[in-house]
ZATIMAR-201704 format. One line per 8 residues: for each residue x, y, z of N, C-alpha, C, O, CB. Coordinates in Angstrom, 2 decimals, padded with zeros to 5 digits. Glycine has a CB too. Layout:
BEGIN
X:Y:Z:X:Y:Z:X:Y:Z:X:Y:Z:X:Y:Z ~ ...;
# end
This chain:
BEGIN
000.87:-001.27:000.09:-000.16:000.16:000.06:000.98:001.40:000.03:002.07:001.28:000.59:-001.36:000.35:001.75 ~ 000.60:002.51:-000.66:001.24:003.45:-000.82:000.50:004.42:-000.35:-000.58:004.70:-000.87:001.66:003.57:-001.93 ~ 001.16:005.28:001.06:000.86:006.22:001.39:001.03:007.53:001.08:000.15:008.38:001.23:001.03:006.07:002.06 ~ 001.98:007.71:000.70:002.69:009.09:000.02:002.80:009.43:-001.25:003.64:009.06:-002.07:003.92:009.22:000.26 ~ 001.80:010.23:-001.40:001.51:010.64:-002.77:001.21:012.00:-002.87:000.13:012.31:-002.35:000.45:009.90:-003.35 ~ 001.76:012.76:-003.32:002.24:014.35:-003.50:000.68:014.71:-003.80:000.02:014.05:-004.60:003.60:014.81:-005.00 ~ 000.13:015.85:-003.07:-001.05:016.39:-003.71:-000.61:017.50:-004.33:000.04:018.26:-003.60:-002.18:016.68:-002.84 ~ -000.81:017.95:-005.79:-000.55:019.02:-006.58:-001.92:019.64:-007.40:-002.23:019.26:-008.54:000.58:018.54:-007.54;
-002.43:020.31:-006.90:-003.64:021.26:-007.23:-003.41:022.04:-008.14:-004.45:022.67:-007.97:-004.11:022.08:-006.24 ~ -002.81:022.70:-009.20:-002.16:023.67:-009.77:-003.40:024.46:-010.79:-003.39:025.68:-010.98:-000.81:022.98:-010.56 ~ -004.18:023.75:-011.22:-004.98:023.72:-012.36:-006.48:023.95:-010.99:-006.44:023.30:-009.94:-004.76:021.95:-013.63 ~ -007.65:024.95:-011.32:-008.67:024.52:-010.51:-009.54:023.65:-010.71:-009.74:023.45:-011.91:-009.24:025.27:-010.25 ~ -010.03:023.16:-010.17:-010.82:021.90:-009.66:-012.31:021.79:-008.94:-012.51:022.05:-007.75:-009.97:021.36:-008.71 ~ -013.25:021.38:-009.82:-014.53:020.99:-009.13:-014.67:020.14:-008.10:-015.86:019.94:-007.84:-015.30:020.53:-009.90 ~ -013.73:019.41:-007.26:-013.87:018.35:-006.48:-012.88:018.64:-005.50:-012.07:019.56:-005.55:-013.77:017.07:-007.14 ~ -013.05:017.56:-004.39:-012.11:017.40:-003.12:-011.38:015.82:-003.22:-012.11:014.83:-003.17:-013.14:017.58:-001.55;
-010.19:015.71:-003.32:-009.60:014.70:-002.94:-009.31:013.96:-001.77:-008.76:014.90:-001.19:-008.90:014.86:-003.26 ~ -009.23:012.90:-000.84:-008.33:012.63:000.62:-007.90:011.18:-000.26:-008.51:010.46:-001.04:-009.42:012.43:002.60 ~ -006.23:011.18:000.44:-005.67:009.90:000.44:-006.05:009.27:001.61:-005.92:009.90:002.66:-004.28:009.90:000.29 ~ -006.65:007.75:001.63:-007.03:007.26:002.73:-005.84:005.95:002.94:-005.21:005.29:002.11:-008.67:006.87:002.60 ~ -005.88:005.94:004.23:-004.75:005.08:005.07:-004.86:003.70:004.77:-003.85:003.02:004.96:-004.89:005.18:006.67 ~ -005.72:003.24:004.40:-006.32:002.02:004.23:-007.39:001.96:003.50:-007.85:003.01:003.04:-006.60:001.51:005.28 ~ -008.16:000.45:003.16:-009.29:000.80:002.48:-010.18:001.32:002.78:-010.04:001.93:003.84:-009.72:000.17:002.10 ~ -011.26:001.41:002.26:-012.61:001.96:003.07:-013.55:001.39:003.32:-013.94:000.58:002.48:-013.22:002.82:002.66;
-014.23:001.54:004.42:-015.16:000.68:004.64:-016.20:000.39:003.68:-016.52:001.13:002.75:-015.63:001.00:005.65 ~ -016.78:-000.88:004.01:-017.97:-000.89:002.95:-019.34:000.17:002.90:-019.92:000.46:003.95:-018.56:-002.30:003.13 ~ -019.68:000.57:001.94:-020.90:001.81:002.23:-021.47:001.52:001.03:-020.91:001.23:-000.03:-020.47:003.62:002.41 ~ -022.63:001.60:001.28:-024.00:001.25:000.63:-024.34:002.45:-000.66:-025.15:002.20:-001.54:-025.31:001.31:001.98 ~ -023.70:003.56:-000.61:-023.80:005.29:-001.23:-022.55:005.11:-002.02:-022.57:004.72:-003.19:-023.66:006.87:000.09 ~ -021.53:005.40:-001.38:-019.86:005.74:-001.91:-019.35:004.34:-002.52:-018.82:003.50:-001.79:-018.64:006.25:-000.42 ~ -019.49:004.21:-003.49:-019.12:003.05:-004.23:-017.53:002.85:-004.58:-016.86:003.85:-004.88:-019.92:003.11:-005.50 ~ -017.05:001.82:-004.55:-015.52:001.61:-004.77:-015.31:001.45:-006.27:-016.14:000.84:-006.94:-014.94:000.27:-003.98;
-014.19:002.00:-006.81:-014.53:001.61:-008.04:-012.68:001.52:-008.10:-012.01:002.17:-007.30:-015.68:002.76:-009.14 ~ -012.08:000.67:-009.12:-011.15:000.37:-009.56:-010.43:000.73:-010.90:-011.08:000.88:-011.93:-011.33:-000.53:-009.40 ~ -008.54:000.89:-010.82:-008.54:001.58:-012.05:-006.91:000.67:-012.00:-006.06:000.98:-011.16:-008.78:003.63:-012.13 ~ -006.69:-000.37:-012.95:-007.75:-000.37:-014.14:-008.77:-001.26:-013.58:-008.67:-001.87:-012.51:-007.18:-000.94:-015.67 ~ -009.90:-001.30:-014.49:-010.91:-002.34:-014.08:-010.93:-003.39:-013.97:-011.85:-003.78:-013.25:-011.65:-002.42:-014.52 ~ -010.16:-004.32:-014.44:-009.72:-005.52:-014.30:-008.67:-006.06:-013.28:-007.76:-006.51:-013.97:-009.37:-005.75:-015.38 ~ -008.41:-006.21:-012.15:-007.15:-005.96:-011.32:-006.49:-007.47:-011.92:-007.10:-008.54:-011.95:-007.43:-005.76:-009.31 ~ -005.23:-007.25:-012.34:-004.46:-008.80:-012.09:-003.82:-009.00:-010.79:-003.76:-008.08:-009.98:-003.23:-009.09:-013.15;
-003.35:-010.16:-010.56:-002.75:-010.87:-008.94:-001.83:-009.61:-009.15:-002.46:-008.91:-008.35:-001.80:-012.90:-008.74 ~ -001.13:-009.02:-009.46:000.00:-007.84:-009.19:-000.51:-006.72:-009.10:000.30:-005.80:-009.04:001.04:-007.64:-010.17 ~ -001.97:-006.37:-009.05:-002.47:-005.20:-008.63:-002.90:-005.07:-007.32:-003.49:-004.06:-006.95:-003.39:-004.88:-009.34 ~ -002.63:-006.08:-006.51:-003.06:-005.44:-005.29:-002.53:-004.27:-004.12:-002.91:-003.81:-003.04:-003.19:-006.38:-004.74 ~ -001.48:-004.12:-005.01:-001.00:-002.68:-004.12:-001.50:-001.63:-004.98:-001.77:-001.84:-006.16:000.82:-002.41:-003.86 ~ -001.64:-000.33:-004.33:-002.04:000.81:-005.04:-002.37:001.70:-003.73:-001.99:001.39:-002.60:-003.33:000.53:-006.17 ~ -003.15:002.88:-004.06:-003.60:003.87:-003.28:-005.49:004.06:-003.24:-006.34:004.16:-004.13:-002.76:005.17:-003.89 ~ -005.54:004.06:-001.97:-007.39:004.54:-001.90:-007.59:006.09:-002.04:-007.16:006.73:-001.08:-008.24:004.14:-000.16;
-007.92:006.52:-002.66:-008.74:008.01:-002.67:-010.03:007.95:-002.15:-010.61:006.92:-001.80:-008.95:008.63:-004.10 ~ -010.48:009.08:-002.10:-011.91:009.53:-001.62:-012.19:010.95:-002.45:-011.59:012.01:-002.27:-011.95:009.78:000.21 ~ -013.36:010.68:-003.49:-013.31:012.00:-004.15:-014.74:012.30:-004.14:-015.67:011.49:-004.19:-012.62:012.04:-005.64 ~ -014.79:013.68:-004.07:-016.36:014.24:-003.67:-016.42:015.58:-004.36:-015.89:016.62:-003.97:-016.68:014.46:-001.87 ~ -017.45:015.30:-005.89:-017.72:016.31:-006.62:-018.50:017.35:-005.88:-019.44:017.12:-005.12:-018.31:015.88:-007.72 ~ -017.86:018.81:-006.29:-018.72:020.05:-005.75:-019.96:020.30:-006.47:-020.88:021.08:-006.20:-017.95:021.36:-005.82 ~ -019.78:019.46:-007.46:-021.25:020.50:-008.38:-022.02:018.77:-008.58:-023.10:018.62:-008.01:-020.63:021.78:-010.75 ~ -021.67:018.04:-009.04:-022.71:016.91:-009.27:-022.38:015.59:-009.05:-021.16:015.57:-008.89:-023.18:016.90:-010.54;
-022.71:014.76:-008.99:-022.55:013.08:-008.60:-022.50:012.95:-007.45:-022.69:013.99:-006.82:-021.39:012.29:-009.05 ~ -022.25:011.80:-006.70:-022.03:011.15:-005.52:-020.38:011.27:-005.68:-019.64:011.41:-006.66:-022.77:009.56:-005.40 ~ -020.07:011.11:-003.80:-018.71:010.90:-003.40:-018.75:009.35:-003.35:-019.59:008.54:-002.94:-018.26:011.68:-001.96 ~ -017.56:009.24:-003.89:-017.06:007.97:-004.42:-015.66:007.40:-003.86:-014.94:008.16:-003.21:-016.95:008.14:-005.89 ~ -015.33:006.23:-004.10:-013.97:005.44:-003.47:-013.20:005.33:-004.86:-013.83:004.99:-005.86:-014.30:003.66:-002.63 ~ -011.91:005.62:-004.92:-011.49:004.50:-005.74:-010.04:003.83:-005.33:-009.38:004.24:-004.38:-011.45:005.02:-007.20 ~ -009.61:002.64:-006.25:-008.40:002.18:-005.88:-007.52:001.99:-007.05:-007.85:001.25:-007.97:-008.53:001.02:-005.14 ~ -006.31:002.70:-007.01:-005.36:003.18:-008.25:-004.55:002.12:-008.10:-003.97:002.00:-007.02:-004.53:004.70:-008.21;
-004.37:001.24:-009.02:-003.38:-000.08:-008.82:-001.87:000.44:-008.95:-001.63:001.36:-009.74:-003.67:-001.36:-010.10 ~ -000.82:-000.13:-008.17:000.40:000.12:-008.64:001.16:-000.19:-009.55:001.26:-001.41:-009.67:000.89:-000.01:-008.08 ~ 001.93:000.59:-010.49:002.75:000.37:-011.16:004.14:-000.17:-011.18:004.48:-001.15:-011.84:002.68:001.06:-011.44 ~ 004.87:000.51:-010.44:006.34:000.14:-009.88:006.67:001.06:-008.45:006.30:002.18:-008.09:007.62:000.55:-011.20 ~ 007.43:000.16:-007.91:007.86:000.45:-006.29:009.12:000.85:-007.08:009.90:000.19:-007.77:007.93:-000.99:-004.82 ~ 009.06:001.89:-006.83:010.54:003.04:-007.43:010.58:004.29:-006.89:009.53:004.85:-006.59:010.57:003.50:-009.11 ~ 011.86:004.91:-006.70:011.91:006.28:-006.30:012.36:007.13:-007.17:012.79:008.23:-006.83:012.59:006.47:-005.28 ~ 012.28:006.56:-008.81:012.10:007.12:-009.95:010.96:007.56:-010.58:010.96:008.42:-011.45:012.53:006.51:-010.58;
009.95:006.99:-010.16:008.70:007.48:-010.88:007.79:008.23:-009.82:007.75:008.17:-008.59:007.86:006.19:-011.57 ~ 007.23:008.80:-010.54:005.80:009.49:-010.02:004.87:009.15:-009.24:004.07:008.31:-009.67:005.08:009.71:-010.81 ~ 004.73:009.59:-008.13:003.36:009.34:-007.11:002.55:010.43:-006.45:002.70:011.07:-005.41:003.77:008.57:-005.90 ~ 001.63:010.42:-007.44:000.89:012.03:-006.79:-000.52:011.98:-007.29:-000.82:011.18:-008.18:001.70:013.72:-007.49 ~ -001.55:012.91:-006.70:-002.73:013.40:-007.15:-002.73:014.34:-007.39:-002.20:015.14:-006.62:-003.58:013.32:-006.62 ~ -003.25:014.71:-008.41:-003.34:016.46:-009.25:-004.86:016.39:-010.12:-005.67:015.54:-010.49:-001.65:016.79:-010.82 ~ -004.66:017.83:-010.17:-005.88:018.58:-010.92:-005.31:018.27:-012.28:-004.16:017.99:-012.62:-006.16:020.39:-010.58 ~ -006.54:018.42:-013.02:-006.14:018.68:-014.77:-006.60:019.95:-015.37:-007.15:020.79:-014.66:-006.86:017.54:-015.81;
-006.42:020.11:-016.45:-007.00:021.28:-017.01:-008.26:021.38:-017.21:-008.77:022.50:-017.07:-006.55:021.54:-018.05 ~ -009.06:020.27:-017.56:-010.07:019.96:-017.12:-010.46:020.12:-015.70:-010.00:019.21:-015.01:-010.13:018.97:-017.48 ~ -011.26:021.11:-014.95:-011.62:021.14:-013.60:-012.33:020.13:-013.07:-012.23:019.88:-011.87:-012.24:022.16:-013.35 ~ -013.38:019.23:-014.13:-013.84:018.37:-013.68:-013.24:016.83:-013.71:-013.93:015.85:-013.44:-014.84:018.57:-014.11 ~ -011.84:016.76:-014.09:-010.89:015.52:-013.94:-010.12:015.62:-013.08:-009.86:016.67:-012.49:-010.14:015.16:-014.94 ~ -009.53:014.26:-012.82:-008.50:014.49:-011.78:-007.58:013.24:-011.96:-007.99:012.14:-012.32:-009.15:014.62:-010.21 ~ -006.61:013.47:-011.75:-005.52:012.31:-012.37:-004.49:011.77:-011.08:-003.77:012.41:-010.30:-004.39:013.14:-013.78 ~ -004.78:010.22:-011.25:-003.79:010.03:-010.13:-002.68:008.90:-010.59:-002.98:007.81:-011.08:-004.63:009.55:-008.72;
-001.18:009.41:-010.30:-000.02:008.36:-010.75:000.29:007.60:-009.45:000.65:008.14:-008.40:001.46:009.14:-011.38 ~ 000.11:006.30:-009.65:000.93:005.17:-008.43:001.68:004.54:-008.85:001.34:003.67:-009.65:000.25:004.14:-007.69 ~ 003.01:004.71:-008.51:003.95:004.12:-008.77:004.64:004.41:-010.29:005.52:003.69:-010.78:003.54:002.90:-008.49 ~ 004.07:005.59:-010.93:004.42:005.71:-012.30:003.33:005.59:-013.46:003.51:005.99:-014.61:005.38:004.75:-012.50 ~ 001.97:004.84:-012.91:000.81:004.65:-013.59:-000.15:005.80:-013.38:-000.50:006.14:-012.25:000.24:003.38:-013.21 ~ -000.57:006.41:-014.50:-001.08:007.66:-014.44:-002.64:007.12:-014.87:-002.73:006.57:-015.97:-000.23:008.86:-015.47 ~ -003.89:007.27:-014.01:-004.96:007.66:-014.50:-005.79:008.77:-014.47:-005.64:009.53:-013.52:-005.45:007.02:-014.29 ~ -006.70:009.06:-015.38:-007.10:010.41:-015.65:-008.90:010.17:-015.52:-009.53:009.35:-016.18:-006.42:011.00:-017.35;
-009.38:010.96:-014.66:-011.05:010.01:-014.47:-012.07:011.58:-014.01:-011.68:012.49:-013.28:-011.02:008.29:-012.53 ~ -013.05:011.49:-014.52:-014.08:012.38:-014.32:-014.80:012.25:-012.79:-015.68:011.49:-012.39:-015.09:012.11:-015.47 ~ -014.14:013.18:-012.18:-015.02:012.86:-010.81:-015.96:012.85:-010.49:-016.35:012.24:-009.50:-014.96:013.27:-010.02 ~ -016.74:013.61:-011.32:-018.84:013.68:-011.29:-018.74:011.84:-011.81:-019.66:011.12:-011.42:-020.10:015.34:-013.24 ~ -017.76:011.28:-012.56:-018.52:010.07:-013.35:-017.33:008.83:-013.24:-016.84:008.35:-014.26:-018.96:010.54:-015.26 ~ -017.01:008.47:-012.13:-016.17:007.65:-011.79:-015.90:006.41:-013.03:-014.89:005.71:-013.12:-016.68:007.20:-010.45 ~ -017.10:006.38:-013.92:-017.02:005.30:-015.17:-016.09:005.63:-016.29:-015.39:004.83:-016.92:-018.42:005.15:-015.87 ~ -016.20:007.16:-016.46:-015.35:008.22:-017.22:-013.55:007.80:-017.20:-013.17:008.19:-016.10:-015.66:009.86:-016.35;
-013.01:007.53:-017.54:-011.55:007.20:-017.03:-010.71:006.64:-018.21:-011.25:005.78:-018.91:-011.58:006.06:-015.78 ~ -009.28:007.09:-018.54:-008.27:006.60:-019.31:-006.92:006.88:-018.81:-006.51:007.89:-018.25:-008.40:007.08:-020.58 ~ -006.16:005.58:-019.18:-004.78:006.00:-018.59:-003.91:006.57:-019.66:-004.06:006.67:-020.88:-004.00:004.77:-017.93 ~ -002.87:006.97:-018.75:-001.92:007.86:-019.70:-000.58:006.66:-020.22:-000.06:005.75:-019.58:-001.17:009.46:-018.60 ~ -000.31:007.16:-021.71:000.50:005.49:-022.06:001.63:006.28:-021.48:002.29:005.25:-021.64:000.76:004.62:-024.06 ~ 002.27:006.91:-021.09:003.74:006.79:-020.31:003.77:006.24:-019.21:003.53:006.74:-018.11:004.37:007.94:-020.00 ~ 004.07:005.22:-019.46:004.19:004.07:-018.33:005.83:003.31:-017.73:006.28:002.35:-018.36:003.26:002.79:-019.06 ~ 006.29:003.65:-016.99:005.91:004.82:-016.11:006.03:006.06:-016.34:006.67:006.36:-017.35:006.41:004.79:-015.13;
005.62:006.84:-015.73:005.44:008.23:-015.56:006.52:008.49:-014.66:006.58:007.89:-013.58:004.07:008.67:-015.04 ~ 007.71:009.66:-015.16:008.94:009.81:-014.54:009.02:011.32:-013.89:009.51:011.73:-012.83:010.08:009.52:-015.62 ~ 008.43:011.87:-014.78:008.19:013.41:-014.47:007.10:014.01:-014.67:006.82:013.83:-015.86:008.94:014.18:-015.08 ~ 006.02:014.88:-013.98:005.11:015.29:-014.04:005.40:016.65:-014.22:005.97:017.10:-013.23:004.43:014.89:-013.19 ~ 005.25:017.40:-015.02:004.90:018.92:-015.05:003.53:020.12:-015.54:002.99:020.03:-016.64:005.85:019.20:-015.76 ~ 003.15:021.16:-014.57:002.11:021.35:-015.35:002.17:022.45:-015.68:002.90:023.05:-014.90:001.03:021.09:-014.93 ~ 001.62:023.40:-016.79:002.27:024.58:-017.56:000.88:024.90:-017.31:000.02:024.05:-017.50:003.07:024.56:-019.22 ~ 000.49:026.45:-016.76:-000.55:026.71:-017.02:-000.72:027.88:-018.06:-001.74:028.48:-018.40:-001.09:026.83:-015.91;
000.18:027.98:-018.33:000.60:029.01:-020.00:-000.29:028.22:-021.09:-001.24:028.56:-021.79:002.75:028.89:-020.69 ~ 000.33:027.17:-020.93:-000.48:026.87:-022.24:-001.74:025.58:-022.04:-002.28:024.89:-022.91:000.76:026.34:-023.49 ~ -001.92:025.58:-020.72:-003.00:024.60:-020.39:-002.68:023.23:-020.69:-003.40:022.67:-021.51:-004.23:024.91:-021.08 ~ -001.48:022.43:-020.02:-001.25:021.33:-020.01:-000.61:020.96:-019.03:000.27:021.61:-018.46:-000.84:021.03:-020.91 ~ -001.11:019.55:-018.66:-000.32:018.55:-017.88:000.31:017.58:-018.33:-000.25:016.54:-018.68:-000.91:018.01:-017.11 ~ 001.81:017.81:-018.38:003.29:016.96:-019.43:003.58:015.93:-018.25:003.99:016.24:-017.13:005.19:018.22:-019.91 ~ 003.24:014.43:-018.79:003.47:013.56:-018.66:004.90:012.98:-019.43:005.00:012.70:-020.63:002.39:013.16:-018.82 ~ 005.98:012.90:-018.36:007.18:012.49:-019.46:007.43:010.60:-018.89:007.08:010.18:-017.78:009.10:013.85:-019.12;
008.02:009.86:-019.86:008.21:008.58:-019.75:009.53:008.48:-019.87:010.12:009.53:-019.65:007.51:007.82:-020.60 ~ 010.42:007.24:-020.23:011.57:006.84:-020.47:012.05:007.49:-021.41:013.07:008.18:-021.38:011.66:005.69:-020.66 ~ 011.07:007.24:-022.61:011.55:007.87:-024.22:010.74:008.91:-024.61:011.32:009.90:-025.05:011.43:006.79:-025.50 ~ 009.41:008.92:-024.55:008.55:010.30:-024.86:007.88:011.18:-023.73:008.06:010.97:-022.53:007.37:009.91:-025.74 ~ 007.15:012.12:-024.19:006.15:012.97:-023.16:004.80:013.13:-023.85:004.79:013.58:-024.99:006.75:014.58:-022.77 ~ 003.87:012.86:-023.37:002.38:013.15:-023.63:001.88:014.32:-022.94:002.42:014.65:-021.88:001.50:012.00:-023.21 ~ 000.56:015.26:-023.60:000.33:016.00:-022.74:-001.31:016.23:-022.65:-001.96:016.68:-023.59:001.15:017.11:-022.98 ~ -001.74:015.93:-021.68:-003.08:016.18:-021.48:-003.42:017.48:-021.28:-002.66:018.12:-020.56:-003.55:015.49:-020.51;
-004.78:018.26:-021.95:-005.00:019.72:-022.22:-006.86:019.54:-021.73:-007.30:018.49:-021.24:-004.51:020.30:-024.24 ~ -007.59:020.59:-021.96:-008.98:020.48:-021.41:-009.74:019.26:-021.78:-010.42:018.49:-021.11:-009.78:021.64:-021.84 ~ -009.36:019.30:-023.29:-010.29:018.28:-023.89:-010.00:016.84:-023.74:-010.82:015.92:-023.82:-010.38:018.49:-025.27 ~ -008.76:016.75:-023.51:-008.31:015.24:-023.25:-007.21:015.07:-023.64:-006.56:016.11:-023.77:-009.02:014.21:-023.82 ~ -006.49:013.78:-024.00:-004.99:013.71:-024.63:-004.82:015.00:-025.66:-005.71:015.24:-026.48:-004.75:012.14:-025.58 ~ -003.87:015.66:-025.58:-003.82:016.27:-026.96:-002.73:015.71:-027.96:-002.96:015.62:-029.16:-003.59:017.77:-026.79 ~ -001.58:015.36:-027.41:-000.34:014.88:-028.17:000.74:013.94:-027.51:000.76:013.94:-026.28:000.38:016.07:-028.59 ~ 001.54:013.22:-028.11:002.18:012.43:-027.58:003.24:012.68:-028.66:003.01:012.69:-029.87:001.55:011.11:-027.27;
004.61:012.92:-027.99:005.96:013.11:-028.81:006.18:011.77:-029.48:005.43:010.82:-029.26:007.32:013.51:-027.84 ~ 007.46:011.69:-030.51:007.51:010.52:-030.93:008.93:010.76:-029.98:009.18:011.64:-029.16:007.37:010.09:-032.67 ~ 009.80:009.53:-030.46:010.87:009.38:-029.43:012.13:010.38:-029.44:012.70:011.01:-030.33:011.40:007.99:-029.58 ~ 012.31:010.21:-027.91:012.96:011.65:-027.75:014.45:011.15:-027.20:015.44:011.87:-027.04:012.01:012.81:-026.53 ~ 014.34:009.65:-026.93:015.47:009.33:-026.15:015.86:007.70:-026.45:014.87:006.96:-026.54:015.11:009.66:-024.53 ~ 016.82:007.23:-026.58:016.71:005.79:-026.38:016.66:005.41:-024.81:016.77:004.19:-024.73:017.93:005.07:-027.09 ~ 016.56:005.91:-023.74:016.19:005.54:-022.35:016.65:006.79:-021.51:017.84:007.03:-021.32:016.93:004.12:-021.84 ~ 015.51:007.68:-020.95:015.84:008.45:-020.13:015.58:009.71:-020.48:016.47:009.96:-021.30:016.93:008.27:-019.82;
014.73:010.92:-020.34:014.38:012.08:-020.43:014.86:013.20:-019.05:014.67:013.02:-017.84:012.94:011.88:-020.69 ~ 015.33:014.07:-019.56:015.28:015.29:-018.62:014.76:016.17:-019.14:015.25:016.49:-020.23:016.39:015.82:-018.16 ~ 013.73:016.86:-018.73:013.12:018.19:-018.47:014.14:019.02:-018.41:015.01:018.64:-017.63:012.31:018.33:-017.27 ~ 014.39:020.20:-019.08:015.19:021.41:-018.38:014.40:022.95:-018.46:014.83:023.96:-017.90:016.75:021.55:-019.21 ~ 013.05:022.86:-019.36:012.40:023.94:-019.14:011.01:023.95:-019.71:010.62:023.26:-020.66:013.13:024.94:-019.58 ~ 010.40:024.69:-019.10:008.99:024.63:-020.11:008.29:026.13:-020.18:008.07:026.86:-019.21:007.68:023.44:-019.38 ~ 008.13:026.30:-020.98:007.47:027.70:-021.10:007.42:028.37:-022.41:008.06:027.65:-023.18:008.16:028.64:-020.23 ~ 006.91:029.54:-023.12:007.19:030.22:-024.36:006.76:029.27:-025.46:007.40:029.16:-026.51:008.70:030.64:-024.48;
005.46:028.46:-025.12:005.00:027.29:-025.83:006.10:026.61:-026.18:006.31:026.75:-027.38:004.19:027.55:-026.97 ~ 006.94:025.88:-025.60:007.80:025.09:-025.75:008.50:024.69:-024.31:008.69:025.30:-023.25:008.62:025.64:-026.75 ~ 008.85:023.09:-024.90:009.71:022.06:-024.15:011.16:021.90:-024.29:011.46:021.62:-025.45:009.27:020.87:-024.43 ~ 011.82:021.95:-023.76:013.17:022.00:-023.80:013.51:020.91:-022.64:013.09:020.89:-021.48:013.73:023.54:-023.58 ~ 014.50:019.89:-023.37:015.34:018.83:-022.63:016.52:018.42:-023.30:017.21:018.90:-024.20:014.57:017.62:-022.37 ~ 016.55:017.17:-022.45:018.11:016.46:-022.73:017.62:014.68:-023.07:016.81:014.11:-022.34:019.40:016.63:-020.91 ~ 018.15:014.12:-024.05:017.77:012.77:-024.09:019.09:011.59:-024.15:019.90:012.04:-024.96:016.81:012.67:-025.38 ~ 019.51:010.48:-023.67:020.59:009.79:-023.97:020.18:009.10:-025.29:019.11:008.59:-025.63:021.01:008.87:-022.84;
021.72:009.29:-026.14:021.35:008.91:-027.52:022.80:007.59:-027.02:023.90:007.67:-026.48:021.53:010.46:-029.18 ~ 022.11:006.66:-027.50:023.44:005.19:-027.26:024.05:005.48:-028.28:024.73:004.45:-028.20:023.04:003.32:-027.31 ~ 024.37:005.87:-029.02:025.27:005.66:-030.48:026.44:006.48:-030.05:027.60:006.11:-030.24:024.51:006.32:-032.11 ~ 026.04:007.83:-029.35:027.49:008.70:-029.21:027.68:008.65:-027.78:028.62:009.31:-027.34:027.49:010.42:-029.76 ~ 026.93:007.95:-026.94:026.71:007.60:-025.47:027.02:009.01:-024.74:028.03:009.24:-024.07:027.78:006.28:-024.91 ~ 026.13:009.78:-024.96:025.81:011.16:-024.32:024.47:011.26:-024.70:023.83:010.56:-025.48:026.69:012.46:-024.80 ~ 023.99:012.65:-023.76:022.61:013.23:-023.62:022.58:014.05:-024.83:023.69:014.47:-025.17:022.33:014.09:-022.23 ~ 021.71:014.34:-025.49:021.43:015.33:-027.06:019.83:016.20:-026.48:018.86:015.74:-025.89:020.99:013.86:-029.04;
020.13:017.55:-026.94:019.30:018.03:-026.54:018.19:018.10:-027.64:018.45:017.95:-028.84:019.74:019.05:-025.99 ~ 016.89:018.34:-027.12:015.57:018.14:-027.79:014.68:019.57:-027.24:015.00:020.25:-026.27:014.82:016.48:-027.28 ~ 013.33:019.82:-028.26:012.48:020.80:-028.28:011.58:020.48:-028.68:011.64:019.85:-029.74:012.71:021.71:-028.74 ~ 009.82:020.82:-027.88:008.80:020.14:-028.13:007.98:021.32:-028.21:007.83:022.05:-027.23:008.47:019.05:-027.20 ~ 007.31:021.60:-029.61:006.09:022.38:-029.38:005.23:022.30:-028.64:004.68:021.22:-028.82:005.51:022.45:-030.09 ~ 004.73:022.93:-027.79:003.84:022.59:-027.06:002.49:022.76:-027.79:001.49:022.21:-027.33:004.00:023.26:-025.90 ~ 002.42:023.43:-028.80:000.89:023.48:-029.26:000.72:021.71:-030.00:-000.29:021.04:-029.80:000.60:025.09:-030.71 ~ 001.70:021.31:-030.70:001.31:020.19:-031.82:002.21:019.06:-031.24:002.05:017.96:-031.76:001.72:020.62:-033.61;
003.17:019.16:-030.22:003.97:017.80:-030.11:004.79:017.92:-030.53:005.75:017.72:-029.78:003.65:016.71:-030.54 ~ 005.16:018.36:-032.08:006.35:017.91:-032.69:007.57:018.75:-031.94:007.77:019.66:-031.13:006.26:018.15:-034.33 ~ 008.18:017.86:-032.73:010.20:017.55:-031.91:010.99:017.69:-032.67:011.08:017.05:-033.72:010.84:016.03:-031.35 ~ 011.88:018.72:-032.23:013.09:018.50:-033.04:014.31:018.17:-032.11:014.31:018.59:-030.96:013.39:019.80:-033.93 ~ 015.34:017.42:-032.59:016.34:016.88:-032.10:016.21:015.69:-031.28:015.31:014.92:-031.57:016.90:017.73:-031.55 ~ 017.02:015.40:-030.21:016.48:013.91:-029.32:016.98:012.69:-029.62:017.83:013.10:-030.42:015.01:013.56:-029.49 ~ 017.10:011.78:-029.60:017.74:010.40:-029.98:016.43:009.30:-029.94:015.33:009.45:-029.41:019.08:009.94:-028.75 ~ 017.17:007.78:-030.95:016.23:006.98:-030.55:016.79:006.07:-031.46:017.58:006.44:-032.33:014.76:007.39:-030.59;
016.31:004.45:-031.27:016.65:003.64:-032.55:015.91:003.76:-033.54:014.69:003.68:-033.52:016.69:002.38:-032.41 ~ 017.01:004.08:-035.04:016.57:004.34:-035.95:016.42:005.78:-036.25:015.70:006.19:-037.16:015.68:003.70:-035.97 ~ 017.16:006.60:-035.43:016.93:007.78:-035.98:018.11:007.98:-036.46:019.11:007.34:-036.15:016.44:008.80:-035.20 ~ 018.03:009.14:-037.48:019.49:009.27:-038.75:019.83:010.66:-038.12:018.99:011.56:-038.10:019.06:009.38:-040.96 ~ 021.19:010.80:-037.56:022.08:011.96:-036.99:022.96:011.99:-038.17:023.89:012.79:-038.23:022.92:011.70:-035.46;
# end
């Protein structure tokens, strides 16, 4: 069971979230939802949250399955560009859920998430994996980059409509710079298998 989830509510939100220390009691009204829906044997560890929508819908509990037990991955609960959606990241596995309708959810493809950035200027929540980056906007997933690194990404700056960082190039055994357009997700630079330098 994971108890240390960083709370990060930079974007305005229409709900309240509480991280629970243990499984919630059986409750006839506040139902427990699992993410993912079908739990595997290895999905027995994770985090329990209680979500209370402010405008419509009932309070509910969520169990979010653990991805990896590692200090290298993100463990957080955060608000999203859509004020009615929340994101839970447990062991690097990110789940975006509508607070008023827990049946409406989707996973973020970067698994595990190793860096999380909120950029208010562009209205994006950015999820960095080991080789690529995905961006969540108010309307949902906006883009995912192509491969930026053989293995390992370092974000150095986000702002003025662009994201800058470094990725590891196995051919030269060094980190190379890349830049991502925050509007489109198109990138220049970086490295990866099949990239011609």
